[in-house]
C-alpha positions in Angstrom: -34.8 -52.4 24.1 -32.1 -49.9 22.9 -32.0 -49.5 19.2 -28.9 -50.2 17.1 -28.8 -46.6 16.0 -28.6 -45.4 19.6 -25.9 -48.0 20.4 -23.9 -46.8 17.4 -24.1 -43.2 18.4 -23.0 -43.9 21.9 -20.1 -45.9 20.6 -19.0 -43.1 18.2 -19.3 -40.4 20.8 -17.3 -42.6 23.3 -14.6 -43.2 20.7 -14.4 -39.5 19.9 -14.1 -38.5 23.6 -11.4 -41.2 24.0 -9.4 -39.9 21.0 -9.7 -36.3 22.0 -8.5 -37.0 25.5 -5.5 -38.9 24.1 -4.6 -35.9 21.8 -5.0 -33.4 24.7 -2.6 -35.5 26.8 -0.1 -35.8 23.9 0.2 -32.1 23.6 1.2 -31.3 27.2 4.0 -28.7 27.4 6.6 -30.5 29.5 10.0 -28.8 29.2 13.1 -29.5 31.1 14.2 -26.8 33.4 16.6 -24.3 31.8 20.3 -24.7 32.4 21.1 -21.6 34.4 24.8 -21.7 33.7 24.3 -22.0 30.0 21.7 -19.2 30.0 24.0 -17.0 31.9 26.9 -17.6 29.5 24.8 -16.9 26.4 23.4 -13.7 28.0 26.9 -12.6 28.9 28.4 -13.3 25.5 25.4 -11.7 23.8 25.9 -8.5 25.9 29.6 -8.4 25.1 29.0 -8.9 21.4 26.4 -6.1 21.1 28.5 -3.8 23.3 31.5 -4.1 21.0 29.2 -3.8 17.9 27.5 -0.7 19.2 30.9 0.9 20.0 32.1 0.1 16.4 35.1 -1.7 17.8 35.8 -3.8 14.7 39.0 -5.3 16.1 37.3 -6.8 19.1 34.2 -7.6 17.1 36.2 -9.9 14.9 37.4 -11.9 17.9 33.8 -13.3 18.3 34.0 -15.2 15.0 36.3 -17.8 13.5 38.1 -17.4 10.2 35.8 -20.0 8.6 32.7 -17.9 9.1 30.3 -18.0 6.2 27.1 -16.1 5.8 24.4 -16.8 3.2 22.0 -14.1 2.2 19.0 -15.1 0.1 19.6 -12.2 -2.3 23.4 -11.7 -2.4 24.5 -15.2 -1.8 27.5 -16.6 0.1 30.0 -14.3 1.8 33.0 -15.4 3.8 34.9 -14.0 6.9 37.0 -11.5 4.9 33.9 -10.1 3.1 31.8 -9.8 6.3 34.5 -8.2 8.5 
């Protein structure tokens, strides 16, 4: 005859294994494939922006931003397009 203590331990261990397997399956890293067209456009625009920045071409640099640009710095606070450009 199996003791109640043994049955309780088997039940607890079984429940723990079941819970851990559910958690492990819930953390699977399923990502959708990247949008190659979007990635290419972001990479192209990033390259253009930093090229203009590195050449100190302020006139072209301004064209990458809209007039309603706002930037908030945690120390100096809010600045707008005119202050940033």
